[in-house]
C-alpha positions as CSV (number, residue, x, y, z in Angstrom):
1,M,115.8,153.4,-19.3
2,F,114.0,152.7,-16.0
3,A,115.1,151.9,-12.5
4,I,113.5,150.6,-9.3
5,V,114.7,152.6,-6.3
6,R,113.9,152.3,-2.6
7,T,113.5,155.3,-0.4
8,G,111.5,155.9,2.7
9,G,110.7,152.2,3.0
10,K,108.9,152.2,-0.3
11,Q,109.9,151.2,-3.9
12,Y,109.3,153.4,-6.9
13,R,109.7,152.7,-10.7
14,V,111.3,155.8,-12.2
15,A,112.6,157.0,-15.6
16,A,114.3,160.2,-16.6
17,G,111.9,163.1,-16.5
18,D,109.4,161.5,-14.0
19,K,108.0,163.3,-11.0
20,I,107.5,161.3,-7.8
21,V,106.3,162.0,-4.3
22,V,108.4,160.3,-1.6
23,E,108.8,160.5,2.2
24,K,110.6,163.6,3.3
25,I,114.2,164.0,2.2
26,V,116.4,166.7,3.8
27,G,117.1,169.5,1.3
28,D,115.8,172.8,-0.1
29,A,113.8,173.2,-3.4
30,G,116.2,173.3,-6.3
31,S,118.9,171.1,-4.7
32,T,120.0,167.8,-6.1
33,V,119.9,164.5,-4.3
34,S,121.2,161.1,-5.2
35,L,119.2,157.9,-4.7
36,D,121.8,155.1,-4.1
37,D,119.5,152.2,-3.3
38,V,118.8,150.9,-6.8
39,L,117.2,147.5,-6.8
40,L,116.7,146.9,-10.6
41,A,117.5,148.7,-13.8
42,G,116.7,148.0,-17.4
43,E,115.6,149.1,-20.8
44,G,112.5,147.5,-22.3
45,S,112.8,143.8,-21.3
46,D,116.6,143.9,-20.9
47,L,117.9,144.1,-17.3
48,K,121.2,145.9,-16.5
49,D,123.7,145.5,-13.7
50,V,123.0,147.7,-10.8
51,S,126.3,147.7,-9.0
52,G,127.4,151.3,-8.6
53,L,124.3,152.7,-10.3
54,T,122.7,155.8,-8.8
55,V,119.6,157.9,-9.7
56,S,120.0,161.7,-9.7
57,A,116.9,163.8,-8.8
58,E,116.1,167.4,-8.2
59,I,113.9,168.5,-5.3
60,I,111.0,170.5,-6.7
61,A,109.2,171.2,-3.4
62,Q,108.7,170.2,0.2
63,A,105.0,169.6,0.9
64,K,102.5,168.1,3.3
65,G,100.1,165.4,2.4
66,E,96.3,165.2,3.0
67,K,95.1,165.4,6.6
68,V,94.3,162.1,8.2
69,I,91.9,162.1,11.2
70,V,92.6,159.6,14.0
71,F,89.5,159.0,16.0
72,K,89.4,156.7,19.1
73,K,86.3,155.8,21.0
74,R,85.4,153.4,23.7
75,R,81.8,152.5,24.1
76,R,80.0,153.4,27.3
77,H,83.1,155.0,28.9
78,N,82.7,158.6,27.8
79,Y,86.1,158.3,26.0
80,R,86.6,160.1,22.7
81,R,89.9,161.4,21.2
82,R,90.2,163.2,17.9
83,N,93.7,163.8,16.5
84,G,94.9,164.9,13.0
85,H,98.1,164.3,11.2
86,R,99.7,165.6,7.9
87,Q,102.7,163.6,6.6
88,Q,105.6,165.5,5.2
89,H,106.5,164.7,1.5
90,T,109.2,165.7,-0.9
91,I,108.4,166.0,-4.6
92,L,111.3,164.9,-6.8
93,K,112.0,165.2,-10.5
94,I,114.3,162.4,-11.8
95,T,117.1,163.9,-13.9
96,A,119.3,161.0,-14.8
97,I,119.8,157.3,-14.2
98,G,123.4,156.2,-14.2
């Protein structure tokens, strides 16, 4: 069985046992979270009713993404700015759908 869930402004297709990387969710490694915003669920080509359906997941780790360099420059004005950013992520393991 699979489900489409929305978290952090993005949508993910998940099934039991999958590992996904999402925007930061509050919690420690080993704790369980429930993803309530289920958009679609089904098995094979059959779709199921999603009212009251939740997806349970376990937090594996809190991590940081790759560094992104933000470089601004204006020609002929001696203006250069270099800034870096590392986005916070949460790694989830889907335990159950239902």
